[in-house]
N, C-alpha and C positions, 0 to 999 in steps of 0.2 A: 505536482501531485503530492498530497500528504499521505494518502494510502490508508492502510488498515490500522486499527488500534493495536496496541501491544497484546491485548487479550485475544484478539482475532488471529494475530500472527502465531501466538502459542497454540491456538486451536487447530491451525492447519499445519502444525509441525515445524514452524520456523525454528532454526537452531542458532544461526549466527550469520554475520556478514563476512565475506572473504574479499580481501584486496591484495592484488599481486603488485609488488614494486620491483622494477628492474634496476639494479645498480650496475653501472658501467665502470670498468677498471681503467679506461682510457681518459677519464676526466669529464666525460659528458654528464649532464644533469641526469639524475634518476628519473624514471618514468613510472607513474602509478596508473595502473589499469582501472577499469570500472569496478565499482563495488558490486559484488555478486551475493545474492541471498542463498544460503545453504539451509536445506530442510532435512528433517529426520528421514532415515532410510525407510522406504516403503511408501512414501507420499508421492503420488503421481500428479504432475502439474501439466496442464494443457492450456494454451491460449484459446479462448472460445469466442471473444467478441472484441471489437475495437470501438472505443468510446471517443467522441470528439468533444472536447471541452467547449462550453458555451462562450467563454471569453478567451479570445486569442486563437482558438481553433486547434490547439495541440491535441494530438491523438494518443490515447493510452490503450494498451492491450490488456484486457481483463482476463483473469485466470479461473480455471476450474480445478479444484483440488479433490482428488480421490484419496481418502485416508486409508491407512492399513486396515481399519475395522469395516471398510466398505462404504462409509458415509461419503457423500459427495456434496461439496460446498462451492458456491460460486461467488466471486467478487461482484458487487453491484455498487453503483454510485448512490451514496446516501445524500450527498449535497455537493453542488458545484457553485461556488461563489467567486465573484470577482475580487481578487486580492487588493489590487490598487488600480487606479484608472487605466493604466497602460501595461500592466504586468500579467494579464491573463487570469486564469482560474486557479483556485485551490480546490482540489477534488478530494473529498472524504469518501472512503470506501467502507462498506460493511459486507457481511456474508449472508447469503440465503441458501436454504437447503434445496434439494431436488424438487420438492413440492411447491417451491416459490415462497415459502415462509421465511421472513426475516429472522435471523438468529439474533435475538435481542441483546445478548451480552456482547455482541461485536459492534454495536452502534457507538458512534461518537455522541457525547452529550453536549447540550447547548448551555452556555453560561452567559446570562444577560449582563449588559452594562460594561463589558470589558472588550478590549481589542478593537480592530478595525471595523467600521460600519456597525458598531454597537454590540458586537458579540465575538466570542471566540469559541472554538470547539475544544473540548477537553477530553483527554484519554486518562481516566482515573486508575487504570490498571498499571502494574509495574512488572518487570521481568524478575 
């Protein structure tokens, strides 16, 4: 899954990623835990739907974000494309509001003539 654009992540209060690494004094190799998303205080996140990718069948849990100002935004699948013949889907997410309207500034943009299968998706925003 590719996920949300950087602009969409900012909109829902994404702050940073946290990774915990365990170091052992007895000589064992260190262990790095999963990367966890950290959001601003006051953002409530709830899983609301499970999406099954078209290619490869991997399942993704999509989230509902309740922001401190009361707005509610939902992750939706903007595009599901096969990455390579046997590697499953690349899933691009965008946000929609409670009324079902797509939040336009959270969409990935299409750039023709580059990348696999004739296109890539671009996220023009930056942190």
